C-alpha positions in Angstrom: -3.6 -3.5 10.1 -6.2 -6.1 9.7 -9.4 -5.7 8.5 -12.6 -6.2 11.0 -12.8 -10.8 10.4 -9.2 -10.9 11.8 -10.2 -13.3 14.8 -12.1 -15.6 11.7 -9.5 -18.5 11.5 -8.3 -19.2 8.1 -9.2 -22.5 8.3 -10.6 -24.9 10.9 -8.2 -28.3 12.0 -9.9 -31.3 12.3 -10.7 -32.4 15.3 -8.5 -35.4 15.8 -5.7 -33.5 14.7 -4.7 -31.7 17.9 -3.9 -28.8 15.8 -5.7 -25.6 17.3 -5.9 -22.3 15.8 -5.3 -19.0 18.6 -3.9 -15.7 18.2 -0.1 -14.9 19.8 1.1 -11.7 20.4 4.4 -10.9 19.4 6.3 -7.2 18.9 4.0 -4.9 17.8 1.9 -7.4 15.9 -0.8 -10.6 16.8 -0.6 -13.5 14.8 -2.6 -16.2 13.5 -1.4 -19.4 15.0 -1.8 -22.9 14.2 -0.4 -24.6 17.6 -0.2 -28.2 18.5 2.2 -30.1 21.4 3.9 -29.1 24.2 7.1 -28.6 25.6 10.1 -26.0 25.4 11.5 -27.6 22.2 9.4 -25.6 19.5 9.4 -26.5 16.1 8.6 -22.7 14.3 7.2 -23.2 10.7 6.9 -20.5 8.0 4.9 -20.4 5.0 5.6 -18.9 1.9 3.6 -17.0 -0.7 0.4 -17.3 -1.5 0.0 -19.6 1.6 -0.5 -19.7 4.6 0.1 -21.8 8.1 -2.5 -24.8 6.3 0.6 -25.6 4.2 2.2 -27.2 7.7 -1.0 -29.5 8.2 0.7 -32.7 7.0 4.1 -32.1 9.0 2.4 -30.7 12.2 1.6 -34.2 13.7 5.2 -35.5 12.7 6.8 -32.8 14.3 4.6 -33.1 17.3 5.2 -37.4 17.0 9.3 -36.5 17.8 8.4 -34.4 20.9 8.0 -30.7 19.4 5.9 -28.0 20.4 4.7 -26.9 17.2 4.0 -23.0 16.2 3.3 -22.3 12.4 1.9 -18.5 12.3 0.3 -16.9 9.3 2.8 -14.0 8.7 2.5 -10.5 8.6 -0.7 -9.5 6.6 -1.7 -13.5 5.9 -5.1 -14.5 6.9 -5.7 -13.4 10.8 -2.4 -12.2 10.9 -2.3 -7.9 11.8 -1.7 -6.3 8.4 0.8 -3.3 8.4 0.1 -0.8 5.7 3.3 0.4 3.7 5.7 -1.4 1.4 8.1 -0.7 4.1 6.8 -3.0 6.7 7.2 -5.8 4.8 10.8 -5.3 4.5 13.1 -8.2 5.0 14.5 -6.4 8.9 10.7 -6.7 9.9 10.1 -10.1 9.1 13.0 -11.4 10.6 11.7 -9.2 13.7 8.6 -11.0 13.5 10.2 -14.5 14.1 12.3 -13.4 16.8 9.4 -11.9 18.0 7.5 -15.0 18.1 10.5 -17.1 19.2 10.8 -14.7 22.3 7.3 -15.2 23.1 7.3 -18.9 23.0 9.8 -19.0 25.7 11.4 -22.2 24.2 14.8 -23.7 24.7 15.8 -25.0 21.7 13.9 -23.7 18.0 13.9 -25.6 14.4 12.8 -23.7 12.0 11.2 -25.3 8.8 10.3 -22.8 6.3 9.1 -22.9 2.4 8.8 -20.4 -0.2 9.1 -16.8 1.5 9.3 -18.2 5.0 12.4 -19.9 3.6 13.8 -16.8 2.3 13.3 -15.3 6.0 14.3 -18.3 7.5 17.7 -18.7 5.4 18.5 -14.7 6.7 18.0 -15.6 10.3 20.3 -19.0 10.2 23.2 -16.4 8.8 22.3 -13.4 10.2 22.3 -15.6 13.6 19.5 -13.6 15.2 18.6 -16.5 17.9 20.0 -19.9 18.1 18.8 -22.7 16.2 19.6 -26.2 16.8 18.3 -27.1 13.0 17.4 -25.4 9.8 15.0 -27.2 7.3 14.4 -25.4 3.9 11.8 -26.4 1.1 12.1 -25.0 -2.4 14.1 -21.7 -1.4 18.0 -21.3 -3.2 20.3 -20.0 -0.5 20.8 -16.3 -1.3 24.6 -16.4 -2.5 23.6 -19.7 -5.3 20.3 -17.7 -5.8 22.6 -14.3 -6.4 24.6 -16.0 -8.7 21.3 -18.1 -10.8 20.0 -14.7 -11.5 22.5 -13.9 -13.7 21.1 -16.9 -16.2 18.4 -16.7 -18.8 16.5 -19.8 -17.6 15.9 -18.0 -14.0 15.3 -14.8 -14.8 12.5 -15.4 -17.1 11.4 -17.9 -13.7 11.3 -15.1 -11.7 9.2 -12.5 -14.2 5.9 -12.5 -11.8 8.9 -10.5 -9.3 8.7 -7.7 -11.9 5.0 -7.9 -12.5 4.4 -7.2 -8.7 6.2 -4.1 -8.9 3.6 -2.7 -10.6 1.2 -0.5 -8.3 -2.5 -2.0 -8.2 -2.3 -4.3 -11.5 -1.0 -7.3 -9.7 -3.9 -6.7 -7.0 -6.5 -6.3 -9.9 -5.2 -9.6 -11.4 -4.9 -12.2 -8.2 -8.7 -11.0 -7.1 -10.4 -11.4 -9.7 -13.3 -14.2 -9.6 -12.4 -14.9 -6.2 -8.9 -15.3 -6.6 -8.6 -17.4 -9.2 -4.8 -17.2 -10.1 -4.5 -17.8 -6.5 -6.5 -21.4 -7.2 -4.7 -22.0 -10.4 -1.1 -21.2 -9.0 -1.7 -24.3 -6.9 -3.3 -27.0 -9.6 -1.4 -25.7 -12.4 2.1 -25.8 -10.6 1.5 -28.8 -9.6 2.3 -32.4 -10.7 0.3 -34.5 -8.7 -3.1 -31.9 -9.0 -5.4 -34.1 -7.0 -3.2 -32.7 -3.8 -5.2 -29.2 -4.4 -9.1 -29.9 -4.9 -11.2 -27.2 -4.9 -11.7 -27.4 -1.0 -8.2 -27.0 -0.5 -7.7 -23.7 -2.7 -10.5 -22.6 -1.5 -9.1 -21.8 1.8 -5.9 -20.4 0.4 -8.3 -18.1 -2.2 -10.5 -17.0 0.9 -7.8 -16.1 3.1 -6.1 -13.7 0.0 -9.5 -12.2 -0.6 -9.8 -10.3 3.1 -9.5 -6.6 2.7 -6.3 -5.6 2.0 -4.5 -9.1 2.5 -3.4 -9.3 -1.2 -1.4 -6.0 -1.0 -0.2 -6.9 2.2 1.1 -10.2 0.3 2.3 -8.7 -2.5 4.5 -6.0 -0.9 6.8 -8.8 0.4 8.5 -8.8 -2.9 7.9 -4.8 -3.6 10.0 -4.3 -0.5 12.7 -6.7 -1.5 13.1 -5.7 -4.8 13.3 -2.2 -3.3 16.6 -3.5 -0.9 18.1 -5.7 -2.9 21.4 -5.5 -1.2 19.4 -6.2 2.5 18.9 -9.9 1.1 22.5 -11.1 0.8 23.5 -11.1 3.9 27.4 -10.9 4.5 29.3 -13.9 4.2 26.3 -16.1 3.7 27.4 -19.2 6.4 25.4 -21.1 7.8 26.3 -23.0 11.1 23.4 -25.0 12.1 22.5 -28.0 10.7 20.9 -28.1 7.1 18.0 -30.2 5.3 17.2 -28.7 2.1 14.0 -30.9 0.6 13.1 -29.9 -2.8 10.9 -30.7 -5.7 12.5 -31.0 -8.8 9.3 -29.9 -10.8 9.1 -26.2 -9.7 8.7 -23.8 -12.2 9.5 -20.9 -10.2 12.7 -22.0 -9.4 15.5 -23.4 -11.9 17.0 -27.2 -10.2 20.4 -25.2 -10.8 19.5 -23.1 -7.2 20.7 -25.8 -5.3 24.0 -26.2 -6.3 26.8 -24.7 -4.0 24.9 -24.6 -1.0 27.6 -26.9 0.8 29.6 -24.4 0.3 27.8 -22.1 2.9 26.6 -24.5 5.0 29.0 -27.0 6.8 26.7 -29.5 8.4 24.2 -29.9 4.8 22.0 -32.1 3.6 20.2 -32.1 0.1 16.8 -34.6 -0.8 15.4 -33.9 -4.5 12.6 -35.1 -5.0 12.0 -35.9 -8.8 8.0 -35.7 -10.3 7.3 -33.3 -7.2 6.1 -29.4 -7.4 7.6 -26.1 -5.9 4.5 -27.4 -3.2 6.8 -29.5 -2.1 5.4 -30.5 1.6 2.1 -30.5 0.0 2.0 -32.3 -3.1 4.0 -35.2 -1.4 3.5 -35.0 2.3 4.6 -39.1 2.8 8.3 -38.5 0.9 8.6 -35.1 2.6 7.8 -36.4 6.2 10.0 -39.7 5.5 12.9 -37.4 4.9 12.1 -35.0 7.5 11.3 -38.1 10.2 14.9 -39.9 9.5 17.4 -36.4 9.5 15.3 -35.5 13.1 16.1 -39.3 14.2 19.8 -38.9 13.1 
């Protein structure tokens, strides 16, 4: 499980943000939770790799203003959330179970799922499998599994996904990512970003410090190892999504080609795509004003 520093928050929200950090038991795990707002309408925000719930800091106040109670958990293995051992602990079914357990623990009447990167992989599967009722789905820079399966047959996307194959090696990825106090993780944000001013040292320090907690890097990389070992579990039948869905996509994503968005509407009946030119994979952090304006408009529709 997690190390002895589990009760130390990954970051400290500004006093005027309305955001509090606490621990929430859900299922078998204790999750480090960033929480704001109140009521029985829950906006559940799922972060990606190598991020934290900190990546939603710009969206949480907006969602509260729109009448949502916001829960942004650190996913299993990240930050102060429990860290089960072994690759199988990060199988997609376990991750989906975490989301269901959090929703059940919230007691919410309505649930809006908002997700980026690995969080969005989980969110697509959650909506496709209809594990719990949702009133809406917001996806940022991760494709629906069916178009992604198609794009993986093309060299451009296969080449962009090189790191997934690297993550299958035992031990070496942890060593590489942990060197020089997680220098590669710091560089991942700054290097991929178009507007690098959005990722000063005080921001990347938060992610790097969390990744350096004992066992954290292995847990984070185990998401990719588990997915690689059970590819068939990531397709989810017909792929149909029957809840209103907003996709926001930074077009300068170097890990996912723009072709990944094509054909999404074939699987999502109520679908809206918003493409942001000149914005990287880290879309909600790099262009929070644009993302928030799109999100607000969609929520107010």
